[in-house]
Every structure is written in C-alpha cells, then in structure tokens.
N, C-alpha and C positions, 0 to 999 in steps of 0.2 A: 406348466411355463409358468416363469418369473414374471413377478408384480414389480415394477420399476415405477420409482421416481421421480421427478426433477423440479427440485424445489428453484432454481436459478429464476430471474426473470429475461435473464439475456441468452442464455441457452434456450428457455423454452419459446424463444420469439426469434431464434436461427432457422430458419427452412432446412439448411445444409446442416446442422447438429440435429434436428429434426429425424430428415433421415437415415443419418447415420445412426443413431440409437436401436429407431426404430427396426431398423433390419437385423440389427443384434439381438433387441429384445422389444419385441412387438406388443406385447401389454405393458404397456408404457404411458405412464399418465405426466401432465406438463401443470405448469400454475400460469394457465393462460390466463387465469384470474388477475394475474398478475401482485399477486396479495405480497406484501413485507409482514411477513411470520413475530407470531411472537409467538409463546411455551404452547398454547392453546390451542391455535392455526395450526400450527408444526406437525404436533402431535396427532391433530386429527387428517392433516392431507397424506400423514405418511402411517396411517392405523393401514393394518394390512398386508405393507411391503416389506419383500425381502431384501432390497437393495435400492440405495436413493444414492440420489447424486445432487448434493449440496452447496451452498454459495457462504454464504454469512450468518449460517443459521448458528446460534451457542447451542451444541449436542454436549448435554452434561446427565449425570445419574438421573435427576431428575424426568426428562426429556425418553433415555433410554430403558428405564422403568415402567412407561408406558408402551413399549415399541417391541414387546416381546418377537415378532416375528422378522423384526430385523437383524440381520444377516451382516450385509455390506453398506461400509458408507465412503461413498468417493467424491473428493474433496474436486470442486471446481476453482481454481485459483492456488494461490499457493500459501496463503496464509493458514496457519492450521490451531492456530492463537484461542480458536473459541472452540475447542474440540477439546476435552476431558477423557485423555488418555488411558489413564488409570477407570474410567469409568466404563468407557470400551472392551479394555481387557476384562472386567468382572464381567461385562454382559454378553462376553465373546462375538462383539464384531468385530467384523475385519475393515481395517481403512487403506483403500485406494488414492495413493494421493503422488505427482509427479512434483519433483521442486523448479521454479526456474525458467515453468514455460513462458510467462506472460511479458519474460526479463527486459526485451527491447522495448517493449511500449510502455512500461516502466519508463525507464533512461531516457529514452526520447521526448515522454514531458518533461521532466524534470529538468533536464538539458534547457527544454523550450522556455522553462521558467527562469529558471537562473539568469538567459540572456535578456528575456524580457522586463526582469525587475531591473536588470543592473541596466538596462538600456532606458528605461523609462516608459516602454512601450503602453503600456497601459494609461498611464499618465498621460503620453500626446493626445493616445489616442481622444480621451474624453477633451483634452485640449480642444484639438481640430473639431472636433464632433459640436461645441459649444462654442466654436464661433472666435475661439482661441489661438492666435498664433505666434509658439516661441521655442524659441531652440532650449534644450535640457541640456547640460551638460551631465555626462556618463561616465561608464568604464567599459572597456570591452571583457569579457570572459578572459581572454588569452593573458591579461596581466595579475588577476585573481589566484590568491591560493584555496583551493575546494578543500573544502574537511569530508572525508564519507565517513560513520558512524556502521561499520559496518559492511564486510568484504567477503560478501554470498555471493548469489548467481548475481543479483541485482548490481551490489553495489562494483564487483568483477567488471560487469558490461559500463556499467559509469565511464568506467577508468577508461575501454577504451575508446567509448568517444569522447571523453575529454581530451585525451591525449593528441588529438587533432588539432588542437587550438596549443598548445603548448602549455596551459596554466600550470599552476604548480598542483600536484594533487598529494594530501598525505591521508594518512587512516587510520581508525586502531578495531580491534575487532577480538573478543575473546578466545575465539579461536586462534591456530598459528597461522598467519598467510604470508608468514616468513620469504618462502618457495614464490609465492604470485606476484609480492611487493616486489622481491629483487628484480624478477623477471619483467616487470612493466615500471620498472621506474618509481614506486610509491614509495615515501617514505612513512613506515610505522611508530605510531605514537599512543603515549597513554590518552585518553579521554581526557583529562583538565589539560594537557599540551594545545592537543588539537582542537577544544575552544578556543585556546587563548592563540592559537598561529592561523589560525582561519579567515579569510573573508566571507565565504561560503559553506554553512554547513550541513547536510545531508545530511537525512535519516535512511536507512534502508535495514533496522533490525529489523526480527519478531519483538512480540510484545507477551512478556511476560515477567514476572513479579522483581526479575532483577530488570527489565528494561522498564519498566512504568513510570510513571514523572521522570523519567532519569535527565530528562533537560527541564529543572526547575528553576527557579529564580537564583539559586545559588551555583549551578552549571551557566547560564543565561551572562547573568554578571562577569563570567569568567572571558569570557565571546570575546573580542573588538568590538569598542564602539562601530556603529554604522556597520557592522557586520549584516548578512542575511542567511534567516534560519529558514528551510524546506526540511516539511515532510510529506513524502508521500508513502512511508509505510503502515503506520497506524495510527488511528488516533490511542492516546495514551500512552505515548512515548515521550511529548510533550507536555508541561503542562500548560493549556490554553489559557488558566489567567495567567501567567508568569508572562508568556508570550504577547498577550496585552499590554501589562502593565512595562514592559521592553520595549514595546511599540508607542507608546503613550512617553514615554522618558527620553527616547532616542536612542537608545541603548542600543536596538535593533533599525537598524532603515529598511526593513521589510520582510517578511515571511510571507512564505506563501502553502498551502496545506489541502492536500486530496483529500485528507483523513481527519476525521473526528472525533472525540468522544464526551458525548452521546452523537448517533447519526438519525438522523439530521440535527449539526449541531443547534443549541440555543443560546450562546453565549453574542449577542446582537450584535455587544459596544466592537466586540473584535471584527465582525464580519465588516461592520460599520470602517473597521477604521482604515484610513485612504491608504497604507502603507503594506494591508493584509488581503494577500489574493488568492482566492478559495475556487476550488472546485471539488465537484462535488462525487469524490470516491468514482476519478474513471481512468489513473493512471493504468489502470492494466486490463481496458476496454474498448483497446485499439479492434478492428475486425478482424484483424490476421490474430490478434491474444484470443479474444472470445473462443475462434474459432481452434486452435493449437489447445487452450484449455477443456472445451468438449469434447474433444479428442485423446484428451488424455483424460480426462474424469470417463468416459465410456469405455475405454481400457482400463483404467480401476475399478468396473466393476465387477470383474473377472477373476479377479483377485481368489476368488476362493473357489 
C-alpha cells in the first residue's frame, strides 16, 4: 500500500477531494491540523511517505535529503518556483504537475480588481459606510491600455476576458507569443515600452532569478504617472518597498496585490496605504479551481 501525504490546507478541507484521493490511495494522511509548514514540520509530516501532494511548501536539497522514501511529488497549484528541480533529479524524485488549471479563477479576480480600483469601489464603499455621500469620478476599463507581463496560461486567458471590454491590450514575454498575439489583436513589445504605454500593468510570470524584483523602482519610474499595478502572480516579482514609495509619491494611483514576499506580508506601511488593495493569496482559490487543481494533483501522483 502506497503511503501518501497531502500538505495543502484547502485540499485537506475539501470533502470531494478527500473522497477522490482515498479511492486511489486509501493510505493517505491529510493536513487536518491546518499546519503552515516550515522546514522541520514539513520533514516530520512527510517522514515515511512515498508520494506527496504539496502546495506552497519549499522543496529543496535540505528537505529531500531528509526524506529518502519520497518518490513522487505532485504539485497542487500552478507555480513550481519553490521546487528545486535539480535537487529532485539528484534524489530521483518525480514531479507530477499540470499547468494552468486555475487560470480562470485568477483571471476573473484580476479583472475584478481592475474595475474595482478604476471605479473607486473600495473608497466609495468606505464612504457610504462612514456616512459620507460623494461622487468619485473614475475611468472605464474599456478606455484603458492594459499591459500584460507574461502571456502564459493566465495571461492568455486574461486577454479573452479583456477583449469583451474593447480595451487596448499589449503584452511582453520572453517566449515567442507572436502567433497568439496576432490571432488575438495583441501588440507585443519590450517590457520598458509596455511599462511606458500602459494604464494598468498586470503581472503573470513565474518567479525565478530573471523575474525577481523585475518591477523595481527604476521600472516603476518608467510607468505612466497615475497608472495601476496588479500582482496576482508571485510575491518577489515586484519590489514592495518600491511600490510603497511610488504610491506615496503618486507615481502609482493604485496597486492590488494577492501575493507577497514574505507571506503573510510584514510591510505594514504598504498594507495601510489607502491606495493599496491586498488579498491573501486567494487568486486561485475559487471552489472550482480548488477541485480542478486537486484532481490534477491526484493524477500527478501516478506519474511513476
């Protein structure tokens, strides 16, 4: 009998996913204690396990060296930036992973944030609750130029939603997205040109050495004054200190982040800024996305 462990808190709480994985792997243990794992607790939880479903835990040489029984890691979710693939290869641990399964969950909430920030929905909600009745002038999404940094699964899905609004969509990517762009009316350009041309910049790249702090103070200075920055990709892609300073100076009119480095965020001044809108890494956590990611993760356990 194969011993399986599930580290994900949302997977472990989902009755449908528990039922599905137990059909395939009856000897499965779940994160019922809802632990936020660090190195020591993760190693303890995975001791003696042959196959594991992981979420945002860091898998590196140190962890794998302490888990000699581990043969398969299946990723619940889309990002693999916290998995050391070279260490996986050295320890002959296989990765089960399906990209893009939560894309619509992310793109819908990103679209919602664009509209909410543009139309001052947060501020107007606070006004009314505080007994203030005032009209706040705003902008329609349809009049904006939206710059998408990263045209992978999520970036491409976002273009489909934006197309219904009729706004101009521009994009950049290190991969060749020429065919997709031509077929969908998207203008490809360099990152610098995108930053200078966009009313809204939304980030949809992986986090790696090339993208870490990609949106720093110099990059933000190239953006239009009064533009909006959205990060529902990974904490660390945008420098949070630079974002806070840009909001304080008015270079950015607003910023909406779902991801932080570290998580939970510790920059209290950024979180408290009235034009900064935060959520707690919920982009891919719709009910539908949780089940889609969970089923993909269960299938990923069968890779060997």
